[in-house]
C-alpha positions, 0 to 999 in steps of 0.5 A: 500500500502506498504511503501517505504524504500531506502536501500544500496546494498552491494557488486559489481553489476557486474555479467552476466546472469547465463546461461552457455550452448551453447543454451544460446541466451543472449549476455553478459550483466552486470545485474543491478537490482534496487531493491532486488527480492521479491513480495513487490518490484515491484508493478505490481504484475504480476501473472507469475513473476519469481522474487518473486519466487526466492530462494533469494527473500526478503519478506519485506512488504516494497518496498525496493529500492537501493539508492547507485547504481551509487556509486557502479557502478562507483566503478566497472567502475573504476576497469575495462577496458572493459565494457559489455552492461548493462541490467536494471532491471531483478528482478523488473520493473525500471519504476514503478510510484514511485518517489523515484525509478524514482529518483534513476533510473535517477541517474543511467542512467545519470552515464552510459551516463557520462561514455559512456557505452551501456545499455538497459531498459526492462519495462512494466511501462512508461519510458518516465520520462527519456526523459528530462535527458540531452542527453538521446534521442540522446544517443547511444548505448541503446535500450528500451524494452516494455513488452506487454503480450497480449490484454487489457483483458489479461493485466488486468488478468496477470498484472493488476497493470501495465500500461494498453495496450494503455499507453504501446503502447503510450510509444512505439510510442513516443520513436520510433518517437524520434528515440530511438531503441525500441522493444516490448516483446510479452512475455509471450504469454499464448495461452490457455488464448487467447483461453479461452477468444476468443475461435476459434478467438484467433489467430485472436486476436494475428494477430490484436496485431501484426498489432497494434505493427507495427503501433507503430514504433517498429522495433522488436518483441521478444516472449516467451510462458513462463517457469513456475514452479510448486514449490513455494517459496512464503509465499502464497504457490501458484506456477507460474503454479498454478496462470496461471492455475487458471486465465485460468480456471476461463475463461474456464475449457476446456482451462485450461485442454488443458493447463495442457496437453500442458505445460510439464516439460523440462530440458535443454537449459538455464533452466528447467521448464514447457514449451508449448509443443515443436511442438506447440510452434515451429509452433506458433513462425514460424507463428508469425515470418512470420506475423511479417516479413510481417509487416516489423519488425524482430522477435526472441524468448527468450531462448525457441528455437534456432535462426535457428528455429525461429529468423529472419536472420541476427540478432546479437542476439535475441533483435536485437539492437547491444549493444557492449562492450566498451573500457576505454579511457585515460579520464576514459570514455568508447568507443563502440567497432566496430563490437562487438555484446556482443554475444561473443560465437556466433559472435566471436566463434573460433576467435583468435583476436576478436574485444575486444582482449579477446577470453576468452569471446567467451563462453556461460558461464558468464564472469569473472570479471578478463576478464574485467580488 
């Protein structure tokens, strides 16, 4: 197992998702990563992880963890008057079972709560170590997103070092029971792996999962079928597409053949890559949305379809829970802005006076720091 090394991050953390087209489905978020990207910095080692393929990945053999995030974030908070909601963490899991990482995440979350800004945590780890932070359970606005890619068999193949299915479900149950807004990222769903494992009963297995998700208390499901690259930036030379093909092929050469045929290259929307053929994914998402809504939850897709095609009506954005921008008060803390969704290019399009007072934010392009001052 790689060693642990605490390092200082240099420069500001204040940046948005890089998407800039009208097809963007993400609200404006301040993205805070708790480690650099790279294969050693997230011990889940998920086969489909795009972060270890990033051209800017750090290929240290040690697990690198930023130790100065609260200090950097506080410096930025003191320089802005309008704070976007914060997303933690997009290039590695912030809830890995690493004591040093947990300690730094706790420090970061405590700072965000002290300043009164909105945040979301996405993990397939176990975030319950945060529950004993004073005020965490009742703190608003925030939400938790737990990633579950499939059945126990599928998790064993795709994310074998991450917590097993029952542990992830237990986390959702406890968070939901405590009144914390919690969603499930059913993401990515590789239907050919379901077909390889379960044959003609593959969709029945998905139906069973949706029913299980319903019983956890989660209110929302967000889903994707994956966006893969056939290029590799990693030392082993294997691309994301190859890794997924190999795991499907080991289970069923026939399912792997269909995977080859039905994942085609697409350019457009928010990025480019190999996606499940559009007609197949549209039919799948519409079927899943119907099933999800029948079970009392809402449903949305991540990036790969428009909201009108696949999402439950009335959602402020694809992750359902409203995380607003916040305005600095006289005491230096921030207060959430009523009616703000942070999905500015949708909610506030063509408004001369949006709730935040900054019409320039009503664009799918990433925010500029100057807009926040």
